[in-house]
N, CA, C and O atoms as a Maestro MAE file, in Angstrom:
{
 s_m_m2io_version
 :::
 2.0.0
}

f_m_ct {
 s_m_title
 :::
 protein
 m_atom[260] {
  # First column is atom index #
  i_m_mmod_type
  r_m_x_coord
  r_m_y_coord
  r_m_z_coord
  i_m_residue_number
  s_m_chain_name
  s_m_pdb_residue_name
  s_m_pdb_atom_name
  i_m_atomic_number
  :::
  1 25 -57.314 70.790 -12.558 1 A "UNK " " N  " 7
  2 3 -56.822 70.420 -11.239 1 A "UNK " " CA " 6
  3 2 -55.448 71.055 -11.029 1 A "UNK " " C  " 6
  4 15 -54.555 70.909 -11.864 1 A "UNK " " O  " 8
  5 25 -55.290 71.736 -9.947 2 A "UNK " " N  " 7
  6 3 -54.013 72.353 -9.616 2 A "UNK " " CA " 6
  7 2 -53.324 71.499 -8.566 2 A "UNK " " C  " 6
  8 15 -53.881 71.223 -7.504 2 A "UNK " " O  " 8
  9 25 -52.104 71.086 -8.882 3 A "UNK " " N  " 7
  10 3 -51.336 70.251 -7.971 3 A "UNK " " CA " 6
  11 2 -50.999 71.022 -6.708 3 A "UNK " " C  " 6
  12 15 -50.743 72.225 -6.751 3 A "UNK " " O  " 8
  13 25 -51.002 70.333 -5.608 4 A "UNK " " N  " 7
  14 3 -50.731 70.967 -4.326 4 A "UNK " " CA " 6
  15 2 -49.289 70.791 -3.880 4 A "UNK " " C  " 6
  16 15 -48.973 71.003 -2.709 4 A "UNK " " O  " 8
  17 25 -48.413 70.406 -4.798 5 A "UNK " " N  " 7
  18 3 -47.010 70.274 -4.440 5 A "UNK " " CA " 6
  19 2 -46.188 71.305 -5.202 5 A "UNK " " C  " 6
  20 15 -46.609 71.818 -6.239 5 A "UNK " " O  " 8
  21 25 -45.029 71.590 -4.675 6 A "UNK " " N  " 7
  22 3 -44.138 72.571 -5.284 6 A "UNK " " CA " 6
  23 2 -43.112 71.865 -6.159 6 A "UNK " " C  " 6
  24 15 -43.009 70.638 -6.151 6 A "UNK " " O  " 8
  25 25 -42.363 72.647 -6.906 7 A "UNK " " N  " 7
  26 3 -41.272 72.109 -7.716 7 A "UNK " " CA " 6
  27 2 -40.292 71.336 -6.839 7 A "UNK " " C  " 6
  28 15 -39.865 70.239 -7.200 7 A "UNK " " O  " 8
  29 25 -39.940 71.899 -5.700 8 A "UNK " " N  " 7
  30 3 -38.993 71.249 -4.788 8 A "UNK " " CA " 6
  31 2 -39.542 69.921 -4.281 8 A "UNK " " C  " 6
  32 15 -38.806 68.939 -4.186 8 A "UNK " " O  " 8
  33 25 -40.828 69.889 -3.956 9 A "UNK " " N  " 7
  34 3 -41.436 68.648 -3.483 9 A "UNK " " CA " 6
  35 2 -41.488 67.610 -4.596 9 A "UNK " " C  " 6
  36 15 -41.259 66.426 -4.347 9 A "UNK " " O  " 8
  37 25 -41.786 68.036 -5.815 10 A "UNK " " N  " 7
  38 3 -41.809 67.110 -6.944 10 A "UNK " " CA " 6
  39 2 -40.423 66.511 -7.173 10 A "UNK " " C  " 6
  40 15 -40.288 65.310 -7.410 10 A "UNK " " O  " 8
  41 25 -39.402 67.351 -7.101 11 A "UNK " " N  " 7
  42 3 -38.029 66.868 -7.282 11 A "UNK " " CA " 6
  43 2 -37.647 65.894 -6.170 11 A "UNK " " C  " 6
  44 15 -37.018 64.868 -6.430 11 A "UNK " " O  " 8
  45 25 -38.021 66.209 -4.945 12 A "UNK " " N  " 7
  46 3 -37.709 65.330 -3.813 12 A "UNK " " CA " 6
  47 2 -38.414 63.986 -3.953 12 A "UNK " " C  " 6
  48 15 -37.816 62.946 -3.678 12 A "UNK " " O  " 8
  49 25 -39.667 63.992 -4.373 13 A "UNK " " N  " 7
  50 3 -40.407 62.741 -4.541 13 A "UNK " " CA " 6
  51 2 -39.833 61.908 -5.685 13 A "UNK " " C  " 6
  52 15 -39.786 60.682 -5.596 13 A "UNK " " O  " 8
  53 25 -39.404 62.558 -6.743 14 A "UNK " " N  " 7
  54 3 -38.772 61.833 -7.846 14 A "UNK " " CA " 6
  55 2 -37.475 61.181 -7.376 14 A "UNK " " C  " 6
  56 15 -37.179 60.041 -7.736 14 A "UNK " " O  " 8
  57 25 -36.712 61.903 -6.580 15 A "UNK " " N  " 7
  58 3 -35.468 61.352 -6.051 15 A "UNK " " CA " 6
  59 2 -35.745 60.181 -5.105 15 A "UNK " " C  " 6
  60 15 -35.026 59.182 -5.137 15 A "UNK " " O  " 8
  61 25 -36.762 60.289 -4.278 16 A "UNK " " N  " 7
  62 3 -37.124 59.199 -3.383 16 A "UNK " " CA " 6
  63 2 -37.528 57.959 -4.173 16 A "UNK " " C  " 6
  64 15 -37.140 56.845 -3.820 16 A "UNK " " O  " 8
  65 25 -38.299 58.144 -5.234 17 A "UNK " " N  " 7
  66 3 -38.705 57.015 -6.072 17 A "UNK " " CA " 6
  67 2 -37.490 56.357 -6.716 17 A "UNK " " C  " 6
  68 15 -37.418 55.131 -6.802 17 A "UNK " " O  " 8
  69 25 -36.541 57.166 -7.164 18 A "UNK " " N  " 7
  70 3 -35.325 56.620 -7.763 18 A "UNK " " CA " 6
  71 2 -34.535 55.796 -6.743 18 A "UNK " " C  " 6
  72 15 -34.044 54.714 -7.066 18 A "UNK " " O  " 8
  73 25 -34.415 56.294 -5.535 19 A "UNK " " N  " 7
  74 3 -33.676 55.570 -4.486 19 A "UNK " " CA " 6
  75 2 -34.343 54.239 -4.190 19 A "UNK " " C  " 6
  76 15 -33.664 53.221 -4.050 19 A "UNK " " O  " 8
  77 25 -35.657 54.237 -4.095 20 A "UNK " " N  " 7
  78 3 -36.389 52.999 -3.831 20 A "UNK " " CA " 6
  79 2 -36.150 52.003 -4.965 20 A "UNK " " C  " 6
  80 15 -35.920 50.821 -4.713 20 A "UNK " " O  " 8
  81 25 -36.203 52.473 -6.199 21 A "UNK " " N  " 7
  82 3 -35.957 51.586 -7.346 21 A "UNK " " CA " 6
  83 2 -34.537 51.021 -7.319 21 A "UNK " " C  " 6
  84 15 -34.326 49.854 -7.652 21 A "UNK " " O  " 8
  85 25 -33.579 51.830 -6.929 22 A "UNK " " N  " 7
  86 3 -32.190 51.355 -6.835 22 A "UNK " " CA " 6
  87 2 -32.057 50.272 -5.755 22 A "UNK " " C  " 6
  88 15 -31.338 49.291 -5.944 22 A "UNK " " O  " 8
  89 25 -32.745 50.452 -4.635 23 A "UNK " " N  " 7
  90 3 -32.703 49.440 -3.572 23 A "UNK " " CA " 6
  91 2 -33.302 48.125 -4.044 23 A "UNK " " C  " 6
  92 15 -32.765 47.053 -3.762 23 A "UNK " " O  " 8
  93 25 -34.405 48.207 -4.756 24 A "UNK " " N  " 7
  94 3 -35.025 46.983 -5.290 24 A "UNK " " CA " 6
  95 2 -34.083 46.303 -6.270 24 A "UNK " " C  " 6
  96 15 -33.941 45.080 -6.261 24 A "UNK " " O  " 8
  97 25 -33.445 47.096 -7.108 25 A "UNK " " N  " 7
  98 3 -32.515 46.553 -8.104 25 A "UNK " " CA " 6
  99 2 -31.320 45.865 -7.434 25 A "UNK " " C  " 6
  100 15 -30.867 44.816 -7.893 25 A "UNK " " O  " 8
  101 25 -30.814 46.458 -6.349 26 A "UNK " " N  " 7
  102 3 -29.633 45.914 -5.674 26 A "UNK " " CA " 6
  103 2 -29.949 44.727 -4.762 26 A "UNK " " C  " 6
  104 15 -29.090 43.873 -4.544 26 A "UNK " " O  " 8
  105 25 -31.169 44.664 -4.229 27 A "UNK " " N  " 7
  106 3 -31.524 43.610 -3.276 27 A "UNK " " CA " 6
  107 2 -32.842 42.930 -3.642 27 A "UNK " " C  " 6
  108 15 -33.742 42.859 -2.806 27 A "UNK " " O  " 8
  109 25 -32.977 42.433 -4.860 28 A "UNK " " N  " 7
  110 3 -34.280 41.901 -5.283 28 A "UNK " " CA " 6
  111 2 -34.723 40.648 -4.538 28 A "UNK " " C  " 6
  112 15 -35.922 40.398 -4.413 28 A "UNK " " O  " 8
  113 25 -33.790 39.869 -4.049 29 A "UNK " " N  " 7
  114 3 -34.159 38.603 -3.404 29 A "UNK " " CA " 6
  115 2 -34.226 38.711 -1.885 29 A "UNK " " C  " 6
  116 15 -34.428 37.709 -1.199 29 A "UNK " " O  " 8
  117 25 -34.059 39.920 -1.357 30 A "UNK " " N  " 7
  118 3 -34.098 40.109 0.087 30 A "UNK " " CA " 6
  119 2 -35.439 40.663 0.560 30 A "UNK " " C  " 6
  120 15 -35.590 41.003 1.734 30 A "UNK " " O  " 8
  121 25 -36.402 40.755 -0.335 31 A "UNK " " N  " 7
  122 3 -37.680 41.372 0.001 31 A "UNK " " CA " 6
  123 2 -38.795 40.328 0.000 31 A "UNK " " C  " 6
  124 15 -38.857 39.451 -0.862 31 A "UNK " " O  " 8
  125 25 -39.661 40.451 0.984 32 A "UNK " " N  " 7
  126 3 -40.841 39.582 1.069 32 A "UNK " " CA " 6
  127 2 -41.930 40.141 0.157 32 A "UNK " " C  " 6
  128 15 -41.881 41.301 -0.251 32 A "UNK " " O  " 8
  129 25 -42.914 39.294 -0.156 33 A "UNK " " N  " 7
  130 3 -44.010 39.735 -1.019 33 A "UNK " " CA " 6
  131 2 -44.740 40.942 -0.431 33 A "UNK " " C  " 6
  132 15 -45.106 41.860 -1.165 33 A "UNK " " O  " 8
  133 25 -44.952 40.947 0.869 34 A "UNK " " N  " 7
  134 3 -45.652 42.068 1.499 34 A "UNK " " CA " 6
  135 2 -44.830 43.353 1.403 34 A "UNK " " C  " 6
  136 15 -45.389 44.444 1.287 34 A "UNK " " O  " 8
  137 25 -43.514 43.223 1.453 35 A "UNK " " N  " 7
  138 3 -42.648 44.394 1.313 35 A "UNK " " CA " 6
  139 2 -42.695 44.935 -0.118 35 A "UNK " " C  " 6
  140 15 -42.719 46.147 -0.331 35 A "UNK " " O  " 8
  141 25 -42.709 44.032 -1.089 36 A "UNK " " N  " 7
  142 3 -42.811 44.441 -2.491 36 A "UNK " " CA " 6
  143 2 -44.120 45.180 -2.728 36 A "UNK " " C  " 6
  144 15 -44.147 46.192 -3.429 36 A "UNK " " O  " 8
  145 25 -45.198 44.682 -2.148 37 A "UNK " " N  " 7
  146 3 -46.494 45.328 -2.299 37 A "UNK " " CA " 6
  147 2 -46.488 46.727 -1.688 37 A "UNK " " C  " 6
  148 15 -47.003 47.670 -2.290 37 A "UNK " " O  " 8
  149 25 -45.913 46.865 -0.507 38 A "UNK " " N  " 7
  150 3 -45.832 48.173 0.151 38 A "UNK " " CA " 6
  151 2 -44.971 49.135 -0.657 38 A "UNK " " C  " 6
  152 15 -45.301 50.314 -0.790 38 A "UNK " " O  " 8
  153 25 -43.871 48.630 -1.194 39 A "UNK " " N  " 7
  154 3 -42.976 49.464 -2.007 39 A "UNK " " CA " 6
  155 2 -43.685 49.908 -3.279 39 A "UNK " " C  " 6
  156 15 -43.558 51.064 -3.683 39 A "UNK " " O  " 8
  157 25 -44.424 49.012 -3.912 40 A "UNK " " N  " 7
  158 3 -45.146 49.364 -5.135 40 A "UNK " " CA " 6
  159 2 -46.174 50.455 -4.865 40 A "UNK " " C  " 6
  160 15 -46.340 51.371 -5.672 40 A "UNK " " O  " 8
  161 25 -46.863 50.359 -3.733 41 A "UNK " " N  " 7
  162 3 -47.836 51.389 -3.359 41 A "UNK " " CA " 6
  163 2 -47.151 52.731 -3.147 41 A "UNK " " C  " 6
  164 15 -47.647 53.764 -3.597 41 A "UNK " " O  " 8
  165 25 -46.019 52.715 -2.467 42 A "UNK " " N  " 7
  166 3 -45.264 53.945 -2.225 42 A "UNK " " CA " 6
  167 2 -44.762 54.545 -3.537 42 A "UNK " " C  " 6
  168 15 -44.871 55.754 -3.747 42 A "UNK " " O  " 8
  169 25 -44.216 53.713 -4.415 43 A "UNK " " N  " 7
  170 3 -43.733 54.205 -5.708 43 A "UNK " " CA " 6
  171 2 -44.865 54.797 -6.540 43 A "UNK " " C  " 6
  172 15 -44.683 55.813 -7.211 43 A "UNK " " O  " 8
  173 25 -46.022 54.164 -6.495 44 A "UNK " " N  " 7
  174 3 -47.164 54.676 -7.242 44 A "UNK " " CA " 6
  175 2 -47.542 56.068 -6.741 44 A "UNK " " C  " 6
  176 15 -47.816 56.963 -7.541 44 A "UNK " " O  " 8
  177 25 -47.557 56.252 -5.433 45 A "UNK " " N  " 7
  178 3 -47.911 57.548 -4.868 45 A "UNK " " CA " 6
  179 2 -46.852 58.601 -5.202 45 A "UNK " " C  " 6
  180 15 -47.185 59.707 -5.627 45 A "UNK " " O  " 8
  181 25 -45.577 58.254 -5.008 46 A "UNK " " N  " 7
  182 3 -44.496 59.208 -5.289 46 A "UNK " " CA " 6
  183 2 -44.458 59.603 -6.758 46 A "UNK " " C  " 6
  184 15 -44.410 60.790 -7.082 46 A "UNK " " O  " 8
  185 25 -44.478 58.623 -7.640 47 A "UNK " " N  " 7
  186 3 -44.377 58.926 -9.070 47 A "UNK " " CA " 6
  187 2 -45.652 59.556 -9.602 47 A "UNK " " C  " 6
  188 15 -45.597 60.375 -10.519 47 A "UNK " " O  " 8
  189 25 -46.790 59.193 -9.049 48 A "UNK " " N  " 7
  190 3 -48.057 59.792 -9.481 48 A "UNK " " CA " 6
  191 2 -48.100 61.273 -9.188 48 A "UNK " " C  " 6
  192 15 -48.514 62.063 -10.036 48 A "UNK " " O  " 8
  193 25 -47.670 61.666 -7.979 49 A "UNK " " N  " 7
  194 3 -47.638 63.083 -7.609 49 A "UNK " " CA " 6
  195 2 -46.724 63.868 -8.542 49 A "UNK " " C  " 6
  196 15 -47.056 64.974 -8.967 49 A "UNK " " O  " 8
  197 25 -45.578 63.290 -8.853 50 A "UNK " " N  " 7
  198 3 -44.621 63.957 -9.740 50 A "UNK " " CA " 6
  199 2 -45.203 64.062 -11.150 50 A "UNK " " C  " 6
  200 15 -45.095 65.109 -11.789 50 A "UNK " " O  " 8
  201 25 -45.812 62.998 -11.629 51 A "UNK " " N  " 7
  202 3 -46.395 63.012 -12.972 51 A "UNK " " CA " 6
  203 2 -47.484 64.071 -13.079 51 A "UNK " " C  " 6
  204 15 -47.530 64.814 -14.060 51 A "UNK " " O  " 8
  205 25 -48.352 64.148 -12.091 52 A "UNK " " N  " 7
  206 3 -49.413 65.157 -12.103 52 A "UNK " " CA " 6
  207 2 -48.806 66.556 -12.120 52 A "UNK " " C  " 6
  208 15 -49.253 67.417 -12.878 52 A "UNK " " O  " 8
  209 25 -47.799 66.786 -11.294 53 A "UNK " " N  " 7
  210 3 -47.167 68.101 -11.238 53 A "UNK " " CA " 6
  211 2 -46.552 68.454 -12.590 53 A "UNK " " C  " 6
  212 15 -46.722 69.570 -13.081 53 A "UNK " " O  " 8
  213 25 -45.839 67.506 -13.190 54 A "UNK " " N  " 7
  214 3 -45.196 67.765 -14.482 54 A "UNK " " CA " 6
  215 2 -46.217 68.053 -15.580 54 A "UNK " " C  " 6
  216 15 -46.012 68.958 -16.389 54 A "UNK " " O  " 8
  217 25 -47.294 67.307 -15.620 55 A "UNK " " N  " 7
  218 3 -48.332 67.521 -16.626 55 A "UNK " " CA " 6
  219 2 -48.957 68.902 -16.458 55 A "UNK " " C  " 6
  220 15 -49.164 69.621 -17.436 55 A "UNK " " O  " 8
  221 25 -49.255 69.266 -15.214 56 A "UNK " " N  " 7
  222 3 -49.845 70.580 -14.955 56 A "UNK " " CA " 6
  223 2 -48.868 71.707 -15.277 56 A "UNK " " C  " 6
  224 15 -49.263 72.739 -15.819 56 A "UNK " " O  " 8
  225 25 -47.611 71.512 -14.947 57 A "UNK " " N  " 7
  226 3 -46.609 72.536 -15.230 57 A "UNK " " CA " 6
  227 2 -46.430 72.699 -16.738 57 A "UNK " " C  " 6
  228 15 -46.301 73.820 -17.231 57 A "UNK " " O  " 8
  229 25 -46.421 71.602 -17.462 58 A "UNK " " N  " 7
  230 3 -46.306 71.670 -18.914 58 A "UNK " " CA " 6
  231 2 -47.495 72.417 -19.510 58 A "UNK " " C  " 6
  232 15 -47.317 73.267 -20.383 58 A "UNK " " O  " 8
  233 25 -48.698 72.109 -19.049 59 A "UNK " " N  " 7
  234 3 -49.894 72.798 -19.548 59 A "UNK " " CA " 6
  235 2 -49.838 74.290 -19.225 59 A "UNK " " C  " 6
  236 15 -50.224 75.122 -20.046 59 A "UNK " " O  " 8
  237 25 -49.360 74.623 -18.036 60 A "UNK " " N  " 7
  238 3 -49.246 76.027 -17.632 60 A "UNK " " CA " 6
  239 2 -48.275 76.753 -18.552 60 A "UNK " " C  " 6
  240 15 -48.562 77.856 -19.015 60 A "UNK " " O  " 8
  241 25 -47.130 76.140 -18.818 61 A "UNK " " N  " 7
  242 3 -46.136 76.770 -19.666 61 A "UNK " " CA " 6
  243 2 -46.633 76.919 -21.109 61 A "UNK " " C  " 6
  244 15 -46.370 77.934 -21.755 61 A "UNK " " O  " 8
  245 25 -47.339 75.924 -21.603 62 A "UNK " " N  " 7
  246 3 -47.873 76.005 -22.967 62 A "UNK " " CA " 6
  247 2 -48.945 77.076 -23.078 62 A "UNK " " C  " 6
  248 15 -49.088 77.701 -24.129 62 A "UNK " " O  " 8
  249 25 -49.699 77.299 -22.009 63 A "UNK " " N  " 7
  250 3 -50.738 78.327 -22.005 63 A "UNK " " CA " 6
  251 2 -50.138 79.735 -22.017 63 A "UNK " " C  " 6
  252 15 -50.787 80.683 -22.460 63 A "UNK " " O  " 8
  253 25 -48.912 79.870 -21.536 64 A "UNK " " N  " 7
  254 3 -48.254 81.178 -21.496 64 A "UNK " " CA " 6
  255 2 -47.684 81.576 -22.846 64 A "UNK " " C  " 6
  256 15 -47.407 82.753 -23.078 64 A "UNK " " O  " 8
  257 25 -47.507 80.630 -23.724 65 A "UNK " " N  " 7
  258 3 -46.875 80.896 -25.035 65 A "UNK " " CA " 6
  259 2 -47.832 81.559 -25.972 65 A "UNK " " C  " 6
  260 15 -47.474 81.855 -27.113 65 A "UNK " " O  " 8
  :::
 }
 m_bond[259] {
  # First column is bond index #
  i_m_from
  i_m_to
  i_m_order
  :::
  1 1 2 1
  2 2 3 1
  3 3 4 2
  4 3 5 1
  5 5 6 1
  6 6 7 1
  7 7 8 2
  8 7 9 1
  9 9 10 1
  10 10 11 1
  11 11 12 2
  12 11 13 1
  13 13 14 1
  14 14 15 1
  15 15 16 2
  16 15 17 1
  17 17 18 1
  18 18 19 1
  19 19 20 2
  20 19 21 1
  21 21 22 1
  22 22 23 1
  23 23 24 2
  24 23 25 1
  25 25 26 1
  26 26 27 1
  27 27 28 2
  28 27 29 1
  29 29 30 1
  30 30 31 1
  31 31 32 2
  32 31 33 1
  33 33 34 1
  34 34 35 1
  35 35 36 2
  36 35 37 1
  37 37 38 1
  38 38 39 1
  39 39 40 2
  40 39 41 1
  41 41 42 1
  42 42 43 1
  43 43 44 2
  44 43 45 1
  45 45 46 1
  46 46 47 1
  47 47 48 2
  48 47 49 1
  49 49 50 1
  50 50 51 1
  51 51 52 2
  52 51 53 1
  53 53 54 1
  54 54 55 1
  55 55 56 2
  56 55 57 1
  57 57 58 1
  58 58 59 1
  59 59 60 2
  60 59 61 1
  61 61 62 1
  62 62 63 1
  63 63 64 2
  64 63 65 1
  65 65 66 1
  66 66 67 1
  67 67 68 2
  68 67 69 1
  69 69 70 1
  70 70 71 1
  71 71 72 2
  72 71 73 1
  73 73 74 1
  74 74 75 1
  75 75 76 2
  76 75 77 1
  77 77 78 1
  78 78 79 1
  79 79 80 2
  80 79 81 1
  81 81 82 1
  82 82 83 1
  83 83 84 2
  84 83 85 1
  85 85 86 1
  86 86 87 1
  87 87 88 2
  88 87 89 1
  89 89 90 1
  90 90 91 1
  91 91 92 2
  92 91 93 1
  93 93 94 1
  94 94 95 1
  95 95 96 2
  96 95 97 1
  97 97 98 1
  98 98 99 1
  99 99 100 2
  100 99 101 1
  101 101 102 1
  102 102 103 1
  103 103 104 2
  104 103 105 1
  105 105 106 1
  106 106 107 1
  107 107 108 2
  108 107 109 1
  109 109 110 1
  110 110 111 1
  111 111 112 2
  112 111 113 1
  113 113 114 1
  114 114 115 1
  115 115 116 2
  116 115 117 1
  117 117 118 1
  118 118 119 1
  119 119 120 2
  120 119 121 1
  121 121 122 1
  122 122 123 1
  123 123 124 2
  124 123 125 1
  125 125 126 1
  126 126 127 1
  127 127 128 2
  128 127 129 1
  129 129 130 1
  130 130 131 1
  131 131 132 2
  132 131 133 1
  133 133 134 1
  134 134 135 1
  135 135 136 2
  136 135 137 1
  137 137 138 1
  138 138 139 1
  139 139 140 2
  140 139 141 1
  141 141 142 1
  142 142 143 1
  143 143 144 2
  144 143 145 1
  145 145 146 1
  146 146 147 1
  147 147 148 2
  148 147 149 1
  149 149 150 1
  150 150 151 1
  151 151 152 2
  152 151 153 1
  153 153 154 1
  154 154 155 1
  155 155 156 2
  156 155 157 1
  157 157 158 1
  158 158 159 1
  159 159 160 2
  160 159 161 1
  161 161 162 1
  162 162 163 1
  163 163 164 2
  164 163 165 1
  165 165 166 1
  166 166 167 1
  167 167 168 2
  168 167 169 1
  169 169 170 1
  170 170 171 1
  171 171 172 2
  172 171 173 1
  173 173 174 1
  174 174 175 1
  175 175 176 2
  176 175 177 1
  177 177 178 1
  178 178 179 1
  179 179 180 2
  180 179 181 1
  181 181 182 1
  182 182 183 1
  183 183 184 2
  184 183 185 1
  185 185 186 1
  186 186 187 1
  187 187 188 2
  188 187 189 1
  189 189 190 1
  190 190 191 1
  191 191 192 2
  192 191 193 1
  193 193 194 1
  194 194 195 1
  195 195 196 2
  196 195 197 1
  197 197 198 1
  198 198 199 1
  199 199 200 2
  200 199 201 1
  201 201 202 1
  202 202 203 1
  203 203 204 2
  204 203 205 1
  205 205 206 1
  206 206 207 1
  207 207 208 2
  208 207 209 1
  209 209 210 1
  210 210 211 1
  211 211 212 2
  212 211 213 1
  213 213 214 1
  214 214 215 1
  215 215 216 2
  216 215 217 1
  217 217 218 1
  218 218 219 1
  219 219 220 2
  220 219 221 1
  221 221 222 1
  222 222 223 1
  223 223 224 2
  224 223 225 1
  225 225 226 1
  226 226 227 1
  227 227 228 2
  228 227 229 1
  229 229 230 1
  230 230 231 1
  231 231 232 2
  232 231 233 1
  233 233 234 1
  234 234 235 1
  235 235 236 2
  236 235 237 1
  237 237 238 1
  238 238 239 1
  239 239 240 2
  240 239 241 1
  241 241 242 1
  242 242 243 1
  243 243 244 2
  244 243 245 1
  245 245 246 1
  246 246 247 1
  247 247 248 2
  248 247 249 1
  249 249 250 1
  250 250 251 1
  251 251 252 2
  252 251 253 1
  253 253 254 1
  254 254 255 1
  255 255 256 2
  256 255 257 1
  257 257 258 1
  258 258 259 1
  259 259 260 2
  :::
 }
}
C-alpha cells in the first residue's frame, strides 16, 4: 500500500495531533463526552495517517539499502 500523503502533510498532521493533545491536557474538565469522542476520532485519523506514512517510508528506505 502506498500512502497518499506527502512528508509535509504527515508532519502537519503530526503537529495537529500534538496540538489537540496539548488542549486536552490543559483543559481536561472543560470537555463533554461527545467532544472527547469526536477528538478521539480525529486523533485516530491524524495519527493513523502519519503512522502509515512512516511505516511505508521506513520500508522504502530499507529497500534502497
